[in-house]
N, C-alpha and C positions, 0 to 999 in steps of 0.2 A: 717740482717744489720750488717756489720762488724764494728769494732771499732778500733780507733788508740790507741796504748798502752800508749801514752802520755796524754790521756784525763782522767779526774778523775773517771769516771765510767767504764773505759775500763775493759772488761772481765766480767762485771756483766749483767745478763739478767734481763730485766724488762718487765713484761707483762702488757700491757695497755688495760683496759677493757671498755673504753668509747664506746659509740655508734659509728658505722663506720663513720657517717657523722660529728662527732664531735671530733674524736680522733687524727686527723692529727697533730694539734699543739702540743699536749702532746708527741706524737711519735717523732716528730722532736726535741723537747726540750731535751728529754732523749738521743736521738741519738747524738745530738750536744755535750752532756757531755760524749760521748764515750760508752754508754750502748748498749748492744745487745737487741734491742727492738722487741718484739713479740706482734702483735695485737690479742686480743681475745674480740671482741665486745660482751658485755653482755646485751645491751639494743637495742631495736628496737622501734622507736616511731611510733605509729599508731593512727588513728583518734579515737575520743570517740565513745563508743558503740551507743550512741544517740547524733547526732550532733545538734539537734534542739535547745537545750538551749544555745549553743555557738553561733549559727547563730542569735538567737533572741537577745542575749546580744550585738552582733556587730551592729545589726540594731537599737538598742536602746541606743547607746553609748552617745548620747546627754543628756540622763537622769542622767549621772553620773558626779561627781565632780573630782574623782581620778580614775586612771587606774594603777594598780600595777602589775608589772611583776617580777617573781622570777626566771625565767629561759629563756634561748634563745629559747627553744622548745615552750614555751607559746607565745613568740613574733611571731615566725614563723607560729604557728597554728592560732593565732587570727587575726593579722593585715590584712592579705589578705582578710578576710571576710568583712572588713569595706569598701572595694572598694575605699579607699583613702579619704573617708569622715571622717575627724577628727575634732571634735569641738574645736575651739580656746580656750575656757575657761577651757577645760579639762586639769588637771595636771597629769603628768606621773611620776611614780617612778620605779626604776630598782635596783634589787639586783646585785651588782657586775659589773665589767668592761665589762665582756663578754655579759651580758644582755644589757648593754648600747650600746655596739657596734652593737648588733643585731637590736636595735631600730634605730641606725644611718643609717643602710642599708635601712630603710623605711623613712629616712629623718625626724626622730623624735628625738629631743633633750630632754632627761628626765629632769624634774624639780628637781629631787633628785636622786642621785646615791650613793650607798654605802652599807655597811653591808655585813655580811658573811652568814646570815641565817635569818629565820623569826623573831627570837627573837630580833635581832639587828635592823631589819627593823621596827618592831613594836615600839620599844623604840624611834626610831628617828621620826616616822611619827605620832604617836598617838596624840601629841599636836596639829597637824595641821588638823586633820580630825574629830574633835569633832563637836557638834551642828548639828547632823543628816546629816553630809555630806555623800553622797552616794559613795561607793567605789566598783569598779569592780575588781575581782581577777580571771583572767584566769589561771587555774592551772592544774597540772597532776591529773589523777584520784585517785592516792594514796597520794595526798598532805596532810600534817599534818594540822589539823584545827587551829593550834596555831595563825596564823596571822588573820584569819577571826574572831575568837572568841575574840582575844585581841582588835581588832578594834571596834567590837560591844560593848565591855565593856567600851571602851573609849568614846562611844557616837556616833560613826559612824553607818551607815547602810551598812555593808559589804555584798556583794553578791559574793560567790565563784561559778565559773562555770568550768566544766571539759573542758579543751582545747585539751587534748591529753591523750592517755594511753601509757603504755610501756609493752613490752613483751620480753621474752628471744628469741633471734634469733634461728631459727631451726637448724642452722649449728653449734651452740655453743658447743654442747656436743661432737661432733666429733673433733672439733678444740681443746677443752680442753684435750681430750684423747691423741691427738697428742703432745701437749705441756707438759703434766704432767704424761703421762703413766708410764715412768720409771725415770723421772727427779723429783727432789724435787720442791715444789711449788715456793719457793724463793720470789723475789720481785714482788708484784702485786699491781696495783693502784686501788683505790676505790674512786669514786667521787659522790656516792649517796647511800642511804640505799637500794634502789631497786637493785643496782648492787651487793651489799653485799649478799642479799638474793638469787639472781640468782647464784652467785658463789657457795654458800653453797649447793644449790640444785643440782649443777652439780655432786657433790660427793656422794649424798645420804647417805647411811649407812656407807660409808667409810670416812665421814667427820671427825669424831673424831680421826681416825688414822692419817689422812693427815694434820689436823689442825696445829700441832706443826711445820710443815715445812714452814708455811707461814710467809713471811715478808711483812706485809701490809703497804701500803702508803695511808693514809687517807687525804681527803681534808678539814675536819673540824669536829666540835664536834658532829654534828648530825650523820654523817657517822661513826665517831669513836664509838658513842654509839651503833650503829647497829652492828658493829664488836664485841663490848664487849658482846652484847646479844648472840653472837654465839661463845663466848669463846676466842676471839682474842684481844690482846692488840696491837694496831698499833705500828710497828717499827719506823714509821716516820709520822708526821702530819704536813701538810702545814700550815704556819702561817696565810695565807689568800688564798681564791680561786684563782687559776691561774696556768698555766703550769710551769712557772719559779719557783713559790713557791713550787710546788711538787718536782721538781728536786732539789731545794735547801734543802728541808727536807731530801731527801735521801742522798745527799752529806754530810750533817752534821753527819749522822749516819755512812756512809761508810768510813769516815775518820778514824774511829776507828776499822775497820774490815779488814781482809786480803782479797786479790783478790779471786774471785770464780774460781774454776777449770773449764776449758773449756771442751766441749765434746771431748773425745779421749785422754785427758791428763792422765798420769799414776796416780794411787791413791797415 
């Protein structure tokens, strides 16, 4: 994707690592700022190894008081299983605008939307889910237990169920070799801890040598903490989840840096 020299990220390459079905918005946001955008999907969403608990939860939805979604993937994996049967008394919470938009596609308006992560969601909802309210949490297979444990401690009966799993796409290794074989790592986006781990796995024993080349763009504190565990301090951190926020974080840093050389430019 070529860039206009008048745009703020002109000449800078940004590698977007979101799943292929979710990366279009971020790719276009960086391209609109002039970046040379290269997709490298590092997540592929797959069904849970055992789908029966999720199917049972969908069939028993009327037994719950709250339904909490922390990702668009959870919305898209769970709601089709309900067959459109949605109890009127059930309250719904969504982390972030993207998750709320995914609910809107199913004509569901959440009763609460906000927060950037499980900790913020827990602080906001804990006062409303006490007195043994039953709460259903469709989540990723590797979801942190923070939310379920915190709600239980607040007096709720939280039930976490695996809605989907994630894996490294089989073509990712070859694509990474194409992008980074002779080029420095440069700007790379990270929108979840799992993507961080998959990125590190791509380099194997070569990670420590290549790590200093990375200019990581992180979407929040949980992802930033995972980068830190692998020896990386993010070069830019989005103030809130969102495509525009990630671009703004890079722009704030790049204002102080010289343009990157293009391929074929003299040293």
